[in-house]
C-alpha positions in Angstrom: 23.0 -184.2 137.8 23.1 -186.0 141.2 20.2 -186.0 143.7 22.1 -183.6 146.0 22.7 -181.2 143.1 18.9 -181.3 142.4 18.3 -180.3 146.0 20.8 -177.4 145.7 19.1 -176.1 142.6 15.7 -176.3 144.2 17.0 -174.4 147.3 18.4 -171.6 145.2 15.2 -171.2 143.1 12.8 -171.3 146.1 14.7 -168.8 148.2 16.5 -166.7 145.5 19.6 -167.2 147.7 23.0 -167.9 146.2 24.8 -170.9 147.6 28.5 -171.5 147.2 29.1 -175.2 147.5 32.5 -176.8 148.0 33.8 -178.1 144.7 31.6 -175.9 142.5 33.4 -173.2 140.5 36.4 -172.8 142.9 37.6 -169.3 143.2 34.3 -167.6 142.4 31.5 -166.7 144.8 28.4 -166.9 142.6 27.5 -170.1 140.9 27.5 -169.5 137.1 29.1 -166.1 137.3 32.8 -166.8 136.8 33.0 -164.5 133.8 31.6 -161.6 135.7 33.9 -162.2 138.6 36.9 -162.1 136.2 35.6 -159.0 134.4 34.9 -157.0 137.6 38.3 -155.6 138.6 36.9 -152.6 140.5 38.6 -152.2 143.9 36.3 -153.0 146.8 36.9 -152.4 150.5 34.9 -152.4 153.7 34.1 -153.9 157.1 32.5 -157.2 157.8 31.1 -158.1 161.2 31.6 -161.7 162.0 28.7 -162.7 164.4 27.3 -165.8 165.9 26.7 -167.4 169.2 29.7 -168.6 171.3 31.9 -171.4 169.9 30.6 -171.5 166.3 34.1 -171.0 164.8 34.4 -167.2 164.4 38.0 -166.9 165.5 39.0 -170.0 163.5 37.5 -168.7 160.3 39.0 -165.3 160.8 42.5 -166.7 161.3 42.1 -168.8 158.2 41.0 -165.8 156.1 43.8 -163.6 157.4 46.4 -166.3 157.1 47.8 -166.3 160.6 46.5 -166.5 164.1 45.3 -163.1 165.4 42.4 -164.3 167.5 42.1 -167.1 170.0 40.5 -170.2 168.6 39.3 -172.5 171.4 36.5 -175.0 172.0 35.7 -173.1 175.2 32.7 -170.8 174.8 33.0 -167.0 175.2 36.7 -167.1 174.4 36.8 -163.9 172.4 36.4 -160.9 174.7 37.0 -158.0 172.4 36.4 -156.9 168.8 39.5 -158.1 167.0 40.0 -156.7 163.6 41.8 -158.7 160.9 42.8 -157.3 157.5 42.6 -159.4 154.3 44.2 -157.7 151.3 43.9 -159.0 147.7 45.0 -157.3 144.5 41.5 -155.9 143.9 40.0 -155.7 147.5 40.6 -155.2 151.2 38.4 -156.7 153.9 38.4 -155.7 157.5 37.0 -158.5 159.5 35.6 -157.7 163.0 35.6 -160.8 165.1 33.1 -160.1 167.8 32.5 -161.8 171.2 29.6 -164.3 170.8 26.2 -162.7 171.4 24.8 -164.2 174.5 22.6 -163.5 177.5 24.9 -161.8 180.0 25.3 -163.3 183.4 28.0 -160.8 184.7 29.0 -157.2 184.2 31.8 -158.6 182.0 29.1 -160.4 179.9 27.2 -157.1 179.5 30.4 -155.3 178.4 31.0 -158.0 175.8 27.6 -157.4 174.4 28.3 -153.7 174.3 31.4 -154.5 172.2 29.1 -156.3 169.8 26.9 -153.2 169.6 29.9 -151.0 168.7 31.1 -153.5 166.2 27.8 -153.6 164.3 27.3 -149.9 164.3 29.3 -149.2 161.1 29.8 -152.3 158.9 29.2 -152.9 155.3 28.1 -156.6 155.6 27.4 -159.2 158.2 28.7 -162.8 158.2 26.3 -164.8 160.4 28.1 -168.0 161.4 25.9 -171.1 162.0 27.6 -174.4 162.8 26.7 -177.2 160.4 26.8 -179.9 163.0 24.3 -178.3 165.4 20.6 -177.5 165.2 19.5 -173.9 165.0 18.7 -172.9 168.5 17.5 -170.1 170.8 20.8 -168.3 170.6 20.7 -168.2 166.8 17.2 -166.9 166.9 18.1 -164.2 169.4 20.9 -163.0 167.1 18.7 -163.0 164.1 16.1 -160.9 166.0 18.9 -158.5 167.0 20.2 -158.2 163.4 16.7 -157.6 162.1 16.1 -154.7 164.6 19.3 -153.1 163.5 19.5 -153.8 159.8 16.2 -154.8 158.3 12.6 -153.7 157.8 9.5 -155.5 156.6 8.1 -154.6 153.2 4.3 -154.4 152.4 4.2 -158.2 151.9 5.8 -158.9 155.3 9.1 -160.0 153.9 12.3 -158.8 155.6 14.4 -156.4 153.5 18.0 -156.0 154.6 19.9 -152.7 154.5 23.3 -154.5 154.6 24.2 -157.8 152.9 23.6 -160.7 155.3 25.6 -163.8 154.5 25.2 -167.1 156.2 28.5 -168.9 156.7 27.8 -172.6 157.6 30.8 -173.7 159.6 32.4 -177.1 160.6 31.2 -178.8 157.4 34.1 -181.3 157.8 31.8 -183.1 160.3 29.0 -183.6 157.7 28.5 -185.9 154.7 27.1 -184.3 151.5 23.5 -185.3 152.1 23.7 -183.8 155.7 25.2 -180.7 154.3 22.4 -180.2 151.8 19.8 -180.7 154.5 21.6 -178.1 156.6 21.6 -175.6 153.7 17.9 -176.1 153.3 17.3 -175.6 157.0 19.4 -172.4 157.1 17.7 -171.1 153.9 14.4 -171.4 155.6 15.7 -169.8 158.8 16.2 -166.3 157.3 16.3 -164.4 154.0 20.1 -164.5 153.6 21.7 -162.9 150.6 24.0 -165.8 150.2 24.8 -169.0 152.0 28.4 -170.4 151.9 29.6 -173.6 153.7 33.1 -173.8 155.1 35.5 -175.8 157.2 38.2 -173.4 158.4 39.9 -176.2 160.2 40.5 -178.1 157.0 40.6 -175.0 154.8 37.7 -176.3 152.7 35.9 -173.4 150.9 37.8 -170.7 152.7 38.7 -168.9 149.5 35.1 -169.0 148.4 34.0 -167.4 151.7 36.6 -164.6 151.1 35.3 -164.0 147.6 31.7 -163.9 148.8 32.6 -161.3 151.3 34.6 -159.3 148.8 31.6 -159.2 146.4 29.5 -157.8 149.2 31.8 -154.8 149.7 31.2 -151.4 148.3 33.6 -149.8 145.8 36.3 -148.1 147.9 40.0 -147.5 148.4 42.6 -149.6 150.1 42.5 -148.6 153.7 45.6 -150.3 155.2 49.1 -151.2 153.9 49.3 -154.6 152.1 51.4 -156.2 154.8 49.2 -155.1 157.8 47.2 -158.0 159.1 45.5 -156.5 162.1 44.7 -153.3 163.9 45.8 -154.8 167.3 48.7 -153.4 169.2 51.6 -155.8 170.0 50.6 -155.6 173.6 47.1 -156.7 172.9 48.2 -159.5 170.6 50.7 -160.9 173.1 48.1 -160.7 175.9 45.7 -162.8 173.7 48.5 -165.2 172.8 49.2 -165.8 176.5 45.5 -166.3 177.3 45.1 -168.6 174.4 48.1 -170.7 175.5 46.7 -171.1 178.9 43.3 -172.2 177.4 45.1 -175.0 175.6 47.5 -175.8 178.5 44.9 -176.2 181.2 41.7 -177.0 179.3 38.9 -177.8 181.8 41.1 -176.8 184.8 41.4 -173.2 183.7 39.2 -170.7 185.5 37.0 -168.9 183.1 37.8 -165.8 185.1 41.3 -165.5 183.6 42.4 -162.1 182.3 45.8 -161.1 180.9 47.5 -157.7 180.5 50.9 -156.8 179.1 52.2 -154.2 181.6 55.3 -153.1 179.7 57.7 -154.0 176.9 61.3 -153.1 177.7 63.6 -152.7 174.7 66.7 -154.8 174.6 69.9 -153.4 176.1 73.6 -154.4 175.5 72.6 -157.3 173.2 70.0 -158.7 175.5 66.5 -159.7 174.6 63.4 -157.4 175.0 61.5 -158.0 178.2 57.7 -158.4 178.1 56.1 -158.1 181.5 52.8 -159.9 181.7 50.2 -160.0 184.5 47.8 -162.9 184.7 44.7 -162.3 186.8 42.4 -164.7 188.5 39.5 -164.0 190.9 40.5 -166.2 193.9 43.7 -167.1 195.7 42.8 -170.8 195.2 43.1 -170.4 191.5 46.7 -169.2 191.4 48.2 -172.7 191.9 46.1 -173.9 188.9 47.7 -171.3 186.7 51.3 -171.7 188.0 51.4 -175.5 188.2 53.7 -177.8 190.1 57.1 -176.1 190.2 55.8 -173.5 187.8 55.5 -176.1 185.1 52.5 -174.4 183.4 54.3 -171.0 183.2 57.4 -172.7 181.8 55.5 -174.5 179.1 53.5 -171.4 178.1 56.8 -169.4 177.8 58.4 -172.1 175.6 55.3 -172.4 173.4 55.0 -168.7 172.7 58.6 -167.9 172.2 58.4 -167.9 168.4 55.0 -166.1 168.2 56.1 -163.4 170.6 59.4 -162.8 168.7 57.4 -162.6 165.4 54.9 -160.2 166.9 57.6 -157.8 168.2 60.0 -158.3 165.3 62.8 -159.1 167.7 63.9 -161.7 170.3 62.1 -161.3 173.6 61.5 -163.1 176.8 58.2 -163.4 178.7 58.0 -162.4 182.4 54.8 -163.9 183.7 53.2 -163.0 187.1 50.0 -164.5 188.4 47.9 -162.1 190.5 44.5 -162.0 192.2 41.8 -159.4 191.3 38.9 -160.6 193.4 35.6 -160.8 191.6 36.9 -158.7 188.7 34.2 -159.8 186.3 31.6 -157.8 188.3 33.8 -154.8 189.4 33.6 -151.8 187.1 36.9 -150.4 188.2 38.8 -153.7 187.8 37.1 -154.2 184.4 38.4 -150.9 183.2 41.9 -151.6 184.6 41.9 -154.9 182.7 40.8 -153.3 179.4 37.0 -154.0 179.3 
């Protein structure tokens, strides 16, 4: 047994926390329980809230588990602005993953609305996946989230130890940036941070340990029926998916130039006529007139590139050929205006 394996065993004994390590018993979630995993063919289903501070890899992991992009994955913080539900169906289980906006201290009315979305997402879940980046230290944001989860889902027993009413699973993300010794040290740090039911490391970017994460979440689900058809991957309407695709494309296209106050709505989808393509009319909102040229680009180059990039994804979303009609508009200070926030879907 290697020195790192010794550390892993000590970690599990001291905290009574199961750790699913890459390369150990692939395809099963609990170390040393492969036979039980095979024997337990009871159908399980339920909802998993995917929580964490901004930019810890929630959307990237969700897309990897679902098997296709349904949530924007970006290096920019506070990218996710709504609770996006992804559906993972296996022969013996179905998971509904709720990708929440990152829990943060709100600075605008929009920020408060995003925190309200988190409240609603946590209200009726069967388990919580708390994402913690492996390449960063545990900080105030993580502690704030833990405090929030304890107030909602835990109580202290007579010995002062927290007892969770719902399974709390630590998912250590971005492990492709760590060597093995650093990973073990991070697992020990996270084990000391809270009384997690399980800790599972993952790199969604390189698909390392993704299947193990899925099995850990399935094992945490109650016995229940299949809730959605096998081929359904999300609860989102085509309009919402396309709006997110457009916003994500601009995040990649403009990077640091992009105003954070960008909002996208799909105004209408016109069915094809006389052999023509469907028409998808999209409004892109910024807060100031000076921001419009940034979105449009020289000779509309940004609009043209986004349309070209999204052609296949939009066609797949609608199940038919379509063209994007993009219009850039100004909604002044929309992040702090209740009426505009409602108009834009917040």
